[in-house]
MMTF fields as JSON, N, C-alpha, C and O atoms, coordinates in Angstrom:
{
  "mmtfVersion": "1.0.0",
  "mmtfProducer": "UNKNOWN",
  "numBonds": 303,
  "numAtoms": 304,
  "numGroups": 76,
  "numChains": 1,
  "numModels": 1,
  "chainsPerModel": [1],
  "groupsPerChain": [76],
  "chainIdList": ["A"],
  "bondAtomList": [4, 2, 8, 6, 12, 10, 16, 14, 20, 18, 24, 22, 28, 26, 32, 30, 36, 34, 40, 38, 44, 42, 48, 46, 52, 50, 56, 54, 60, 58, 64, 62, 68, 66, 72, 70, 76, 74, 80, 78, 84, 82, 88, 86, 92, 90, 96, 94, 100, 98, 104, 102, 108, 106, 112, 110, 116, 114, 120, 118, 124, 122, 128, 126, 132, 130, 136, 134, 140, 138, 144, 142, 148, 146, 152, 150, 156, 154, 160, 158, 164, 162, 168, 166, 172, 170, 176, 174, 180, 178, 184, 182, 188, 186, 192, 190, 196, 194, 200, 198, 204, 202, 208, 206, 212, 210, 216, 214, 220, 218, 224, 222, 228, 226, 232, 230, 236, 234, 240, 238, 244, 242, 248, 246, 252, 250, 256, 254, 260, 258, 264, 262, 268, 266, 272, 270, 276, 274, 280, 278, 284, 282, 288, 286, 292, 290, 296, 294, 300, 298],
  "bondOrderList": [1, 1, 1, 1, 1, 1, 1, 1, 1, 1, 1, 1, 1, 1, 1, 1, 1, 1, 1, 1, 1, 1, 1, 1, 1, 1, 1, 1, 1, 1, 1, 1, 1, 1, 1, 1, 1, 1, 1, 1, 1, 1, 1, 1, 1, 1, 1, 1, 1, 1, 1, 1, 1, 1, 1, 1, 1, 1, 1, 1, 1, 1, 1, 1, 1, 1, 1, 1, 1, 1, 1, 1, 1, 1, 1],
  "groupList": [{"groupName": "MET", "atomNameList": ["N", "CA", "C", "O"], "elementList": ["N", "C", "C", "O"], "formalChargeList": [0, 0, 0, 0], "bondAtomList": [1, 0, 2, 1, 3, 2], "bondOrderList": [1, 1, 2], "singleLetterCode": "M", "chemCompType": "L-PEPTIDE LINKING"}, {"groupName": "THR", "atomNameList": ["N", "CA", "C", "O"], "elementList": ["N", "C", "C", "O"], "formalChargeList": [0, 0, 0, 0], "bondAtomList": [1, 0, 2, 1, 3, 2], "bondOrderList": [1, 1, 2], "singleLetterCode": "T", "chemCompType": "L-PEPTIDE LINKING"}, {"groupName": "LEU", "atomNameList": ["N", "CA", "C", "O"], "elementList": ["N", "C", "C", "O"], "formalChargeList": [0, 0, 0, 0], "bondAtomList": [1, 0, 2, 1, 3, 2], "bondOrderList": [1, 1, 2], "singleLetterCode": "L", "chemCompType": "L-PEPTIDE LINKING"}, {"groupName": "GLU", "atomNameList": ["N", "CA", "C", "O"], "elementList": ["N", "C", "C", "O"], "formalChargeList": [0, 0, 0, 0], "bondAtomList": [1, 0, 2, 1, 3, 2], "bondOrderList": [1, 1, 2], "singleLetterCode": "E", "chemCompType": "L-PEPTIDE LINKING"}, {"groupName": "SER", "atomNameList": ["N", "CA", "C", "O"], "elementList": ["N", "C", "C", "O"], "formalChargeList": [0, 0, 0, 0], "bondAtomList": [1, 0, 2, 1, 3, 2], "bondOrderList": [1, 1, 2], "singleLetterCode": "S", "chemCompType": "L-PEPTIDE LINKING"}, {"groupName": "LYS", "atomNameList": ["N", "CA", "C", "O"], "elementList": ["N", "C", "C", "O"], "formalChargeList": [0, 0, 0, 0], "bondAtomList": [1, 0, 2, 1, 3, 2], "bondOrderList": [1, 1, 2], "singleLetterCode": "K", "chemCompType": "L-PEPTIDE LINKING"}, {"groupName": "ARG", "atomNameList": ["N", "CA", "C", "O"], "elementList": ["N", "C", "C", "O"], "formalChargeList": [0, 0, 0, 0], "bondAtomList": [1, 0, 2, 1, 3, 2], "bondOrderList": [1, 1, 2], "singleLetterCode": "R", "chemCompType": "L-PEPTIDE LINKING"}, {"groupName": "GLY", "atomNameList": ["N", "CA", "C", "O"], "elementList": ["N", "C", "C", "O"], "formalChargeList": [0, 0, 0, 0], "bondAtomList": [1, 0, 2, 1, 3, 2], "bondOrderList": [1, 1, 2], "singleLetterCode": "G", "chemCompType": "PEPTIDE LINKING"}, {"groupName": "ALA", "atomNameList": ["N", "CA", "C", "O"], "elementList": ["N", "C", "C", "O"], "formalChargeList": [0, 0, 0, 0], "bondAtomList": [1, 0, 2, 1, 3, 2], "bondOrderList": [1, 1, 2], "singleLetterCode": "A", "chemCompType": "L-PEPTIDE LINKING"}, {"groupName": "VAL", "atomNameList": ["N", "CA", "C", "O"], "elementList": ["N", "C", "C", "O"], "formalChargeList": [0, 0, 0, 0], "bondAtomList": [1, 0, 2, 1, 3, 2], "bondOrderList": [1, 1, 2], "singleLetterCode": "V", "chemCompType": "L-PEPTIDE LINKING"}, {"groupName": "ASN", "atomNameList": ["N", "CA", "C", "O"], "elementList": ["N", "C", "C", "O"], "formalChargeList": [0, 0, 0, 0], "bondAtomList": [1, 0, 2, 1, 3, 2], "bondOrderList": [1, 1, 2], "singleLetterCode": "N", "chemCompType": "L-PEPTIDE LINKING"}, {"groupName": "ILE", "atomNameList": ["N", "CA", "C", "O"], "elementList": ["N", "C", "C", "O"], "formalChargeList": [0, 0, 0, 0], "bondAtomList": [1, 0, 2, 1, 3, 2], "bondOrderList": [1, 1, 2], "singleLetterCode": "I", "chemCompType": "L-PEPTIDE LINKING"}, {"groupName": "HIS", "atomNameList": ["N", "CA", "C", "O"], "elementList": ["N", "C", "C", "O"], "formalChargeList": [0, 0, 0, 0], "bondAtomList": [1, 0, 2, 1, 3, 2], "bondOrderList": [1, 1, 2], "singleLetterCode": "H", "chemCompType": "L-PEPTIDE LINKING"}, {"groupName": "PHE", "atomNameList": ["N", "CA", "C", "O"], "elementList": ["N", "C", "C", "O"], "formalChargeList": [0, 0, 0, 0], "bondAtomList": [1, 0, 2, 1, 3, 2], "bondOrderList": [1, 1, 2], "singleLetterCode": "F", "chemCompType": "L-PEPTIDE LINKING"}, {"groupName": "ASP", "atomNameList": ["N", "CA", "C", "O"], "elementList": ["N", "C", "C", "O"], "formalChargeList": [0, 0, 0, 0], "bondAtomList": [1, 0, 2, 1, 3, 2], "bondOrderList": [1, 1, 2], "singleLetterCode": "D", "chemCompType": "L-PEPTIDE LINKING"}, {"groupName": "PRO", "atomNameList": ["N", "CA", "C", "O"], "elementList": ["N", "C", "C", "O"], "formalChargeList": [0, 0, 0, 0], "bondAtomList": [1, 0, 2, 1, 3, 2], "bondOrderList": [1, 1, 2], "singleLetterCode": "P", "chemCompType": "L-PEPTIDE LINKING"}, {"groupName": "TYR", "atomNameList": ["N", "CA", "C", "O"], "elementList": ["N", "C", "C", "O"], "formalChargeList": [0, 0, 0, 0], "bondAtomList": [1, 0, 2, 1, 3, 2], "bondOrderList": [1, 1, 2], "singleLetterCode": "Y", "chemCompType": "L-PEPTIDE LINKING"}],
  "groupTypeList": [0, 1, 2, 3, 4, 5, 3, 6, 7, 8, 9, 6, 2, 1, 9, 10, 7, 3, 11, 12, 8, 13, 14, 4, 9, 6, 14, 9, 8, 3, 2, 9, 8, 2, 2, 7, 2, 14, 4, 6, 5, 9, 8, 9, 3, 2, 10, 2, 8, 11, 9, 15, 6, 4, 4, 16, 8, 2, 1, 15, 9, 8, 14, 7, 14, 6, 9, 3, 11, 9, 12, 13, 11, 7, 7, 7],
  "groupIdList": [1, 2, 3, 4, 5, 6, 7, 8, 9, 10, 11, 12, 13, 14, 15, 16, 17, 18, 19, 20, 21, 22, 23, 24, 25, 26, 27, 28, 29, 30, 31, 32, 33, 34, 35, 36, 37, 38, 39, 40, 41, 42, 43, 44, 45, 46, 47, 48, 49, 50, 51, 52, 53, 54, 55, 56, 57, 58, 59, 60, 61, 62, 63, 64, 65, 66, 67, 68, 69, 70, 71, 72, 73, 74, 75, 76],
  "secStructList": [7, 7, 2, 2, 2, 2, 2, 6, 6, 7, 3, 3, 3, 3, 3, 6, 6, 3, 3, 3, 3, 3, 1, 7, 7, 7, 5, 2, 2, 2, 2, 2, 2, 2, 6, 6, 7, 7, 4, 4, 4, 3, 3, 3, 3, 3, 6, 6, 3, 3, 3, 7, 4, 4, 4, 4, 4, 4, 7, 5, 7, 7, 6, 6, 7, 3, 3, 3, 3, 3, 3, 7, 7, 7, 7, 7],
  "xCoordList": [13.353, 12.8, 13.92, 15.013, 13.662, 14.667, 14.374, 13.268, 15.387, 15.204, 14.125, 13.329, 14.103, 13.101, 11.689, 10.82, 11.446, 10.1, 9.744, 8.581, 10.724, 10.471, 10.091, 9.195, 10.778, 10.499, 9.111, 8.487, 8.613, 7.298, 6.18, 5.01, 6.499, 5.47, 4.998, 3.836, 5.88, 5.501, 5.065, 5.537, 4.161, 3.704, 4.62, 4.724, 5.283, 6.173, 5.456, 5.018, 5.343, 4.687, 5.641, 6.411, 5.586, 6.32, 5.341, 4.389, 5.581, 4.7, 5.457, 6.476, 4.942, 5.578, 7.063, 7.896, 7.377, 8.736, 9.643, 10.792, 9.159, 9.966, 9.361, 8.144, 10.208, 9.727, 9.485, 10.339, 8.301, 7.914, 7.46, 6.882, 7.725, 7.249, 6.248, 6.506, 5.121, 4.069, 3.805, 3.708, 3.689, 3.405, 2.05, 1.869, 1.103, -0.232, -0.939, -1.103, -1.347, -2.163, -3.026, -2.518, -4.334, -5.253, -5.773, -5.961, -6.006, -6.646, -6.126, -5.34, -6.569, -6.107, -6.476, -5.672, -7.672, -8.092, -7.142, -6.757, -6.771, -5.855, -4.471, -3.821, -4.019, -2.722, -2.709, -1.773, -3.738, -3.828, -3.797, -3.115, -4.524, -4.548, -3.178, -2.725, -2.518, -1.198, -0.174, 0.756, -0.346, 0.56, 0.202, 0.895, -0.88, -1.28, -1.897, -1.824, -2.506, -3.106, -4.618, -5.247, -5.182, -6.628, -7.178, -6.861, -7.984, -8.482, -9.3, -9.467, -9.814, -10.587, -9.698, -10.182, -8.384, -7.465, -6.392, -5.357, -6.628, -5.647, -6.314, -7.511, -5.509, -5.914, -4.928, -3.729, -5.44, -4.603, -4.659, -5.724, -3.48, -3.343, -2.686, -1.648, -3.277, -2.758, -2.447, -3.344, -1.188, -0.751, -1.293, -1.835, -1.137, -1.485, -2.991, -3.406, -3.806, -5.255, -5.705, -5.379, -6.457, -6.983, -8.013, -8.875, -7.914, -8.862, -9.865, -9.473, -11.147, -12.147, -12.172, -12.069, -12.308, -12.321, -13.365, -13.13, -14.491, -15.551, -15.16, -15.837, -14.068, -13.627, -12.369, -11.859, -11.86, -10.614, -10.699, -9.784, -11.774, -11.903, -12.173, -12.016, -12.573, -12.891, -11.757, -11.851, -10.675, -9.573, -8.385, -7.692, -8.14, -7.035, -5.675, -5.545, -4.672, -3.291, -2.545, -2.874, -1.542, -0.788, 0.701, 1.115, 1.482, 2.932, 3.388, 3.0, 4.211, 4.75, 3.96, 4.396, 2.805, 2.009, 2.744, 3.582, 2.401, 2.938, 1.803, 0.748, 2.042, 1.023, 1.573, 2.693, 0.775, 1.109, 0.01, -1.177, 0.408, -0.553, -0.244, 0.881, -1.257, -1.142, -1.945, -3.119, -1.321, -1.963, -2.308, -1.432, -3.571, -4.026, -3.785, -4.075, -3.252, -2.987, -3.724, -3.549, -4.542, -5.304, -4.486, -3.519, -4.874, -4.179, -4.768, -5.655, -4.265, -4.834, -3.896, -4.255],
  "yCoordList": [245.359, 245.587, 246.042, 245.476, 247.04, 247.547, 247.021, 246.568, 247.092, 246.684, 247.538, 247.043, 248.836, 249.734, 249.264, 249.253, 248.874, 248.432, 247.131, 246.909, 246.275, 245.029, 245.313, 244.677, 246.27, 246.612, 247.218, 247.036, 247.934, 248.556, 247.557, 247.939, 246.3, 245.31, 245.223, 244.906, 245.498, 245.443, 244.028, 243.038, 243.97, 242.695, 242.368, 243.151, 241.212, 240.797, 239.772, 238.731, 240.078, 239.186, 238.901, 239.769, 237.688, 237.363, 237.529, 236.76, 238.538, 238.852, 238.554, 239.177, 237.598, 237.181, 236.892, 237.276, 236.209, 235.768, 236.772, 236.449, 237.995, 239.02, 239.382, 239.516, 239.538, 239.897, 241.399, 242.199, 241.763, 243.159, 243.33, 242.417, 244.508, 244.833, 245.973, 246.974, 245.816, 246.822, 247.221, 246.368, 248.531, 248.999, 248.507, 248.182, 248.455, 248.007, 247.497, 248.23, 246.266, 245.698, 244.624, 243.708, 244.741, 243.828, 242.71, 241.583, 243.027, 242.028, 242.129, 243.018, 241.22, 241.165, 242.444, 242.949, 242.975, 244.206, 245.356, 246.114, 245.483, 246.549, 246.332, 247.296, 245.102, 244.8, 245.188, 245.836, 244.795, 245.128, 246.643, 247.143, 247.367, 248.831, 249.433, 250.346, 248.929, 249.433, 249.215, 250.005, 248.16, 247.874, 248.67, 248.586, 249.44, 250.286, 249.529, 249.968, 248.387, 247.559, 247.735, 248.06, 247.519, 247.571, 246.184, 245.218, 246.076, 244.772, 244.058, 242.839, 244.813, 244.2, 243.517, 242.754, 243.792, 243.276, 242.361, 242.157, 241.806, 240.901, 239.623, 239.589, 238.592, 237.358, 237.178, 237.405, 236.771, 236.665, 235.245, 234.642, 234.739, 233.446, 233.732, 234.391, 233.247, 233.445, 232.089, 231.27, 231.853, 230.571, 229.383, 228.432, 229.459, 228.402, 228.229, 227.244, 229.159, 229.094, 230.343, 231.463, 230.141, 231.266, 232.008, 231.389, 233.331, 234.152, 234.743, 235.493, 234.414, 235.014, 236.532, 237.032, 237.253, 238.721, 239.223, 240.212, 238.56, 238.987, 238.832, 239.353, 238.114, 237.875, 238.651, 238.475, 239.5, 240.223, 240.957, 240.851, 241.694, 242.477, 241.602, 242.057, 240.365, 239.447, 238.482, 237.694, 238.543, 237.588, 238.263, 239.061, 237.95, 238.596, 238.082, 236.95, 238.941, 238.529, 238.638, 239.47, 237.793, 237.767, 237.695, 237.276, 238.104, 238.073, 236.692, 235.672, 236.679, 235.423, 234.807, 233.81, 235.379, 234.832, 234.961, 235.843, 234.049, 234.061, 234.421, 233.787, 235.452, 235.965, 235.962, 236.407, 235.46, 235.54, 236.373, 236.112, 237.369, 238.23, 238.25, 238.537, 237.94, 237.981, 239.166, 239.312, 240.008, 241.214, 240.975, 240.675, 241.106, 240.887, 242.141, 243.254, 241.946, 243.04, 242.778, 241.731, 243.723, 243.569, 244.032, 244.78, 243.593, 244.004, 243.276, 242.434, 243.612, 242.943, 242.842, 242.293],
  "zCoordList": [16.852, 18.178, 19.091, 19.068, 19.88, 20.805, 22.199, 22.494, 23.044, 24.434, 25.088, 25.887, 24.741, 25.305, 24.967, 25.839, 23.708, 23.342, 24.046, 24.382, 24.272, 24.989, 26.438, 26.992, 27.039, 28.43, 28.597, 29.642, 27.589, 27.672, 27.413, 27.433, 27.172, 26.958, 25.53, 25.276, 24.597, 23.191, 22.817, 23.376, 21.867, 21.327, 20.152, 19.208, 20.208, 19.131, 18.278, 18.768, 16.996, 16.046, 14.903, 14.492, 14.396, 13.181, 12.03, 11.895, 11.203, 10.085, 8.788, 8.491, 8.032, 6.783, 6.973, 6.152, 8.068, 8.333, 9.007, 9.31, 9.254, 9.911, 11.261, 11.389, 12.258, 13.599, 13.659, 13.276, 14.148, 14.336, 15.776, 16.367, 16.34, 17.689, 17.575, 16.907, 18.225, 18.231, 19.674, 20.557, 19.909, 21.268, 21.742, 22.916, 20.818, 21.18, 19.935, 18.96, 19.97, 18.9, 19.536, 20.182, 19.35, 20.029, 19.143, 19.6, 17.863, 17.01, 15.581, 15.254, 14.75, 13.362, 12.618, 11.834, 12.847, 12.164, 12.487, 11.597, 13.733, 14.145, 13.54, 13.135, 13.474, 12.869, 11.397, 10.927, 10.678, 9.256, 9.067, 8.171, 9.897, 9.814, 10.139, 9.449, 11.181, 11.55, 10.436, 10.279, 9.676, 8.572, 7.321, 6.307, 7.393, 6.286, 5.124, 3.976, 5.427, 4.384, 4.344, 5.352, 3.186, 2.996, 3.319, 2.626, 4.348, 4.79, 3.723, 3.779, 2.748, 1.661, 0.634, -0.202, 0.695, -0.319, 0.241, -0.394, 1.426, 2.021, 2.526, 2.812, 2.622, 3.303, 4.451, 4.292, 5.605, 6.796, 7.352, 7.483, 7.67, 8.342, 9.691, 9.749, 10.757, 12.108, 12.704, 12.906, 12.984, 13.56, 12.759, 13.323, 11.444, 10.494, 10.265, 9.654, 10.738, 10.515, 9.765, 10.157, 8.685, 7.921, 8.778, 9.403, 8.799, 9.548, 8.553, 7.659, 8.696, 7.807, 7.979, 9.099, 6.887, 6.931, 7.934, 8.63, 8.008, 8.924, 10.397, 11.283, 10.649, 12.035, 12.417, 13.524, 11.534, 11.844, 13.179, 13.996, 13.412, 14.646, 15.868, 17.001, 15.648, 16.751, 17.066, 18.007, 16.272, 16.418, 17.084, 16.452, 18.359, 19.065, 18.591, 18.126, 18.722, 18.482, 19.803, 20.648, 19.969, 21.218, 20.92, 19.84, 21.877, 21.758, 21.296, 21.864, 20.265, 19.758, 18.61, 18.033, 18.265, 17.166, 15.839, 15.649, 14.922, 13.562, 12.612, 12.609, 11.808, 10.908, 9.484, 9.236, 8.567, 7.146, 6.499, 6.698, 5.731, 5.06, 3.581, 3.171, 2.782, 1.333, 0.841, 1.182, 0.044, -0.48, -1.935, -2.747, -2.265, -3.636, -4.464, -4.026, -5.659, -6.576, -7.871, -8.495, -8.271, -9.516, -10.702, -10.559, -11.832, -13.047, -14.239, -14.104, -15.379, -16.527, -17.681, -18.722]
}
């Protein structure tokens, strides 16, 4: 995160233990999309609470939130 992004009001989130700054992110669905992940293949925990996939677009994120994302990988 740069000082410039902080001054513009960036949202700072800790995602899987790393701090990221986003110019604009409103909810879990938008975060997943910004990270380039397929929402059908991830599980999301926001501030120690599991977020149901059906609630991604209804669950807001805020500066300072902690997010854990697990990406499912198929194989055989």
